[in-house]
Every structure is written in structure tokens, then in C-alpha cells.
C-alpha positions as CSV (number, residue, x, y, z in Angstrom):
1,M,-6.2,-3.1,13.7
2,N,-5.5,0.4,15.2
3,M,-2.4,0.3,17.3
4,D,-2.2,4.0,18.1
5,I,-1.1,4.8,21.6
6,D,-2.3,8.1,23.1
7,I,0.0,9.7,25.6
8,N,-2.0,12.1,27.7
9,T,0.0,15.3,28.6
10,G,-2.5,16.9,30.9
11,T,-5.2,18.0,28.5
12,D,-3.3,17.5,25.2
13,T,-2.7,14.1,23.6
14,V,0.2,12.7,21.5
15,T,-0.5,9.6,19.4
16,C,2.4,7.2,19.0
17,R,2.4,4.6,16.2
18,L,5.9,3.3,16.9
19,V,4.9,-0.2,17.9
20,E,2.9,-0.6,14.7
21,A,5.8,0.7,12.5
22,R,8.3,-1.5,14.2
23,N,6.1,-4.6,13.9
24,N,5.5,-3.9,10.2
25,L,9.2,-4.1,9.6
26,G,9.6,-7.1,11.9
27,I,12.3,-5.5,14.0
28,T,12.9,-5.6,17.8
29,Q,13.2,-2.7,20.2
30,K,16.9,-3.6,20.4
31,E,17.4,-3.4,16.7
32,L,15.6,0.0,16.5
33,A,17.7,1.2,19.5
34,S,20.9,0.1,17.8
35,A,20.0,1.7,14.5
36,T,18.9,5.1,16.0
37,G,21.4,5.4,18.9
38,I,18.5,5.5,21.4
39,S,18.6,3.2,24.4
40,V,16.3,0.2,24.5
41,K,14.8,1.5,27.7
42,T,13.9,4.8,26.1
43,I,12.3,3.0,23.1
44,S,10.4,0.9,25.5
45,N,9.3,3.9,27.6
46,I,8.1,5.7,24.4
47,E,6.1,2.6,23.4
48,K,4.6,2.2,26.9
49,E,3.6,5.9,26.9
50,I,5.8,6.5,30.0
51,T,7.7,9.2,28.1
52,M,7.5,11.2,24.9
53,P,10.5,11.3,22.6
54,S,12.5,14.5,22.3
55,V,12.4,16.2,19.0
56,L,15.8,14.8,18.1
57,Y,14.7,11.2,19.0
58,A,11.5,11.6,17.1
59,M,13.4,12.7,14.1
60,R,15.9,9.8,14.4
61,I,13.1,7.3,14.6
62,A,11.2,8.8,11.7
63,D,14.4,8.9,9.6
64,F,15.0,5.2,10.3
65,F,11.4,4.4,9.1
66,H,11.8,6.8,6.1
67,Q,8.6,8.5,7.3
68,P,7.7,12.0,8.4
69,V,7.7,12.5,12.2
70,T,3.9,13.2,12.0
71,S,3.2,9.7,10.6
72,L,4.7,8.2,13.8
73,F,3.8,10.9,16.4
74,S,0.8,13.2,16.1
75,Y,-0.2,16.0,18.5
76,H,-3.9,16.6,19.4
77,P,-4.4,19.8,21.5
78,S,-7.3,19.9,23.8
79,H,-10.2,22.3,22.9
80,E,-9.6,23.9,26.3
81,N,-6.5,25.5,24.9
82,D,-8.5,27.2,22.1
83,K,-9.5,30.0,24.5
84,G,-6.1,31.6,23.9
85,D,-4.9,34.5,26.0
86,N,-8.2,36.4,26.0
87,P,-9.5,36.5,29.6
88,N,-13.1,36.2,28.3
89,G,-12.2,32.9,26.6
90,E,-13.0,34.3,23.2
């Protein structure tokens, strides 16, 4: 079962696999919050795609799970951004 959560940041997307990782270990949001020093509300907001974690929080969470940050959070830029700074879109 795919439990990825996509957080839409305008045209870019961040995929969050935090719920899946937490469920795999059988821990609660409160336990994760206590272990990482991140509030339960922030953990909940990340999981509900209300907010994205700061780099520091993403690193703390990844460290807790002994996984690279990119295994829990992955960035998917939109193709609209591929045009770069060229005014002709090339």
C-alpha cells in the first residue's frame, strides 16, 4: 500500500512518507515528537501536509528512523521550472 503524501508547493511537490515510517515502527506522534524534540502539533501538521519540515526537523526525523532524509521526504520540481532564466523558455 502506497502511503506517500504529496505536499503541493505551488507547482512543485514534496512527497512525505512519515506516516508510513512511523506506523512501520509502531510509534505514536507523541513518541516521535519526544524523541526528536519536535512538537506533536508540528509532527501532525507535517503528516497532514499542512506544513513542510524545516531542514533541521527533516534531519532530526530522518536520524531518528536511521534513514536518509530523501527516503522520508522527496522533492519533485514541476516541469514548468525547467525553462530556467532564458526568456525564450529554452
